[in-house]
N, C-alpha and C positions, 0 to 999 in steps of 0.2 A: 332878415338880416341879423337878428340877435342869434338865432341857431348857429350860423357860420361862425361867430365870435366864440361862442361856448365850445365848437367844436374845435376852433384853434386853440382856444384856452385849455382845453383837454388835452389835446397833443402835445402842446407845450409843458403843460404839467407832468405828462407822461414821460416826456424828454427829460424833464428836470430829475425827475424821480429815479429814472433808470437810464443806465449808460446804453448808447448805442450797440455796444457790444452784448450787454446784457439782453436788450430786445432781440437783438439777431439770433442769440442763442436761443432763446424762448421760441421765437418762430421757428427756427430751424428744428428744434424738437416737436415740435407742432406738426411740421411738416412730415418729418419722419414716422411720428405715429400714425398719420394719415397714410402714407405710403404703406406702412406695414399693415394697416388694417385693410386697406384695399387688397394686397396681395392674398393675406388670410381669407377675406371673404371670397375673392376669386376662387381659390383653391377649393375651399368648402363648396361652392356653387358647382364647380367643374365635378368634384366627386359626388354630391347630390344628383347631378345630371346623368353620371354613369350609372350609380346606383338606380335611378330610375329606369334607365335603358336594359338594365340586368333584370330588375323587378319585371318590367313589360314582357320581356323574353320569355321568363319563367311561367308568368301569368298565360301567355298565349299558349306555350307549351302545355300547361293544365288545361286550358281550354279546348285544346286538339285532342288532348288523351280523353277528357269527358265526352266529347261528341263522338268520338271513336267508341268508348264504351257504352254511349246511349245507342247509337246506330248497330251495335253489335247486339246489344240484349234485344232491342225492338224488332230486329229483321227476322222475317218469317222463318227463315232456316233454323234460327235459334228459340221458336216460340215453344216447342216441345221441352226443349232444355228449362226454360224459364217456368214451364207449368211444372215440371217436375220438381225444380226449387221450390215453387209455391207450395206443392202439395207436401214435400218434406218438411216446410216450415210450419205448416197446419198441423203436420203430424206431431211434430216437437211440442207445439204448444198444448195439444191435447194431453200429451205425455206429460208436462209440467203440471198441468191442472189437474189430473187426476192421481 
């Protein structure tokens, strides 16, 4: 029961300290700030979601390209070309070491 009285006393004290108009202005200001924050955060999350979709598309393209290159290099028809590149690499290393 005592908590109810202190709550009532707190409200009475608040209402005697500030006018109803001042309290309304204060709460309206708080509401405007909350709405503004909500709008800004919604826009930020929408932009973040768009960025994630874009990055996912780019990552997928990179992965597809890497898979294509891997298959191209490891394919039997390119084994001779890869062997030639490896031989050239070894010759270059030998030249640099001598």
